RODOMI-577546 format. One record per residue (C-alpha): residue number from 1; x, y, z. Coordinates in nm, 2 decimals. Layout:
<NUM, <X, Y, Z>>;
...
//
This chain:
<1, <-5.68, -10.35, -15.35>>;
<2, <-5.49, -10.55, -15.59>>;
<3, <-5.59, -10.87, -15.64>>;
<4, <-5.58, -11.17, -15.86>>;
<5, <-5.87, -11.13, -15.98>>;
<6, <-5.97, -11.11, -16.39>>;
<7, <-6.00, -10.78, -16.42>>;
<8, <-5.97, -10.52, -16.16>>;
<9, <-6.13, -10.37, -15.91>>;
<10, <-6.05, -10.11, -15.72>>;
<11, <-6.16, -10.13, -15.33>>;
<12, <-6.13, -9.82, -15.18>>;
<13, <-6.01, -9.70, -14.76>>;
<14, <-6.25, -9.78, -14.54>>;
<15, <-6.47, -9.55, -14.40>>;
<16, <-6.42, -9.47, -14.00>>;
<17, <-6.77, -9.70, -14.03>>;
<18, <-6.70, -9.92, -14.17>>;
<19, <-6.33, -9.96, -14.00>>;
<20, <-6.56, -9.94, -13.67>>;
<21, <-6.70, -10.26, -13.72>>;
<22, <-6.42, -10.40, -13.85>>;
<23, <-6.25, -10.34, -13.55>>;
<24, <-6.50, -10.56, -13.35>>;
<25, <-6.56, -10.83, -13.64>>;
<26, <-6.13, -10.89, -13.60>>;
<27, <-6.17, -10.81, -13.26>>;
<28, <-6.47, -11.06, -13.20>>;
<29, <-6.32, -11.39, -12.96>>;
<30, <-6.49, -11.58, -12.75>>;
<31, <-6.12, -11.69, -12.56>>;
<32, <-6.05, -11.39, -12.49>>;
<33, <-6.16, -11.06, -12.31>>;
<34, <-6.01, -10.72, -12.37>>;
<35, <-5.97, -10.51, -12.03>>;
<36, <-6.05, -10.21, -12.02>>;
<37, <-6.34, -10.18, -12.27>>;
<38, <-6.22, -10.15, -12.55>>;
<39, <-6.38, -9.80, -12.75>>;
<40, <-6.37, -9.93, -13.12>>;
<41, <-6.47, -9.50, -13.22>>;
<42, <-6.13, -9.42, -13.14>>;
<43, <-5.98, -9.72, -13.34>>;
<44, <-6.08, -9.61, -13.60>>;
<45, <-6.02, -9.27, -13.56>>;
<46, <-5.67, -9.40, -13.49>>;
<47, <-5.69, -9.57, -13.83>>;
<48, <-5.77, -9.33, -14.11>>;
<49, <-5.57, -9.41, -14.43>>;
<50, <-5.57, -9.83, -14.36>>;
<51, <-5.67, -10.09, -14.56>>;
<52, <-5.92, -10.37, -14.40>>;
<53, <-5.62, -10.52, -14.51>>;
<54, <-5.37, -10.35, -14.27>>;
<55, <-5.66, -10.33, -14.01>>;
<56, <-5.65, -10.73, -14.00>>;
<57, <-5.31, -10.67, -13.96>>;
<58, <-5.30, -10.43, -13.62>>;
<59, <-5.54, -10.76, -13.54>>;
<60, <-5.42, -11.00, -13.56>>;
<61, <-5.06, -10.87, -13.38>>;
<62, <-5.26, -10.72, -13.10>>;
<63, <-5.39, -11.09, -12.99>>;
<64, <-5.01, -11.22, -13.09>>;
<65, <-4.91, -10.97, -12.80>>;
<66, <-5.16, -11.14, -12.55>>;
<67, <-4.97, -11.53, -12.68>>;
<68, <-4.65, -11.34, -12.60>>;
<69, <-4.67, -11.26, -12.25>>;
<70, <-4.82, -11.58, -12.15>>;
<71, <-4.59, -11.83, -12.37>>;
<72, <-4.31, -11.77, -12.00>>;
<73, <-4.55, -11.87, -11.78>>;
<74, <-4.69, -12.11, -12.07>>;
<75, <-4.30, -12.29, -12.04>>;
<76, <-4.22, -12.23, -11.63>>;
<77, <-4.64, -12.44, -11.59>>;
<78, <-4.76, -12.15, -11.44>>;
<79, <-5.10, -12.02, -11.61>>;
<80, <-5.38, -11.98, -11.27>>;
<81, <-5.18, -11.67, -11.24>>;
<82, <-5.25, -11.50, -11.64>>;
<83, <-5.55, -11.43, -11.78>>;
<84, <-5.66, -11.40, -12.15>>;
<85, <-5.64, -11.10, -12.16>>;
<86, <-5.58, -10.81, -12.49>>;
<87, <-5.55, -10.51, -12.28>>;
<88, <-5.63, -10.22, -12.51>>;
<89, <-5.25, -10.05, -12.44>>;
<90, <-5.20, -10.37, -12.69>>;
<91, <-5.42, -10.28, -12.97>>;
<92, <-5.22, -9.91, -12.99>>;
<93, <-4.92, -10.02, -12.93>>;
<94, <-5.01, -10.23, -13.28>>;
<95, <-5.15, -9.92, -13.44>>;
<96, <-4.82, -9.73, -13.41>>;
<97, <-4.59, -10.03, -13.55>>;
<98, <-4.82, -10.11, -13.81>>;
<99, <-4.82, -9.79, -14.09>>;
<100, <-5.13, -9.74, -14.38>>;
<101, <-5.08, -9.78, -14.70>>;
<102, <-4.90, -9.43, -14.86>>;
<103, <-5.10, -9.18, -15.01>>;
<104, <-4.92, -9.14, -15.30>>;
<105, <-5.04, -9.55, -15.35>>;
<106, <-5.36, -9.47, -15.25>>;
<107, <-5.39, -9.16, -15.52>>;
<108, <-5.24, -9.35, -15.76>>;
<109, <-5.50, -9.66, -15.73>>;
<110, <-5.82, -9.40, -15.74>>;
<111, <-5.61, -9.23, -16.01>>;
<112, <-5.65, -9.57, -16.24>>;
<113, <-5.97, -9.61, -16.06>>;
<114, <-6.08, -9.27, -16.22>>;
<115, <-5.88, -9.32, -16.59>>;
<116, <-5.94, -9.72, -16.60>>;
<117, <-6.17, -9.92, -16.36>>;
<118, <-6.49, -10.11, -16.42>>;
<119, <-6.77, -9.93, -16.38>>;
//
């Protein structure tokens, strides 16, 4: 990951456990229920090669899909039939729409880290 810091620091892609925790954190909303119960380990498996930013984008896209579903009901003044619920299918759909960082770019960053990175 390249960010604007005084020094360049390579942050490797998150491992399986970290991806599980990222999904738990980004999807932990009190106002929206996830249905059926989400398997965070399945999501982590499906997102191998994704950066933390990629996973955050997946979660934002999934949550926005809930808003998109609600809008037609709210515009009609009919908010009684709609529940604030995120379907697991929305998360899986967001994963399919969000592409991870390319392997070439990852390899380039790792090579740079090995040759010139902070130690």
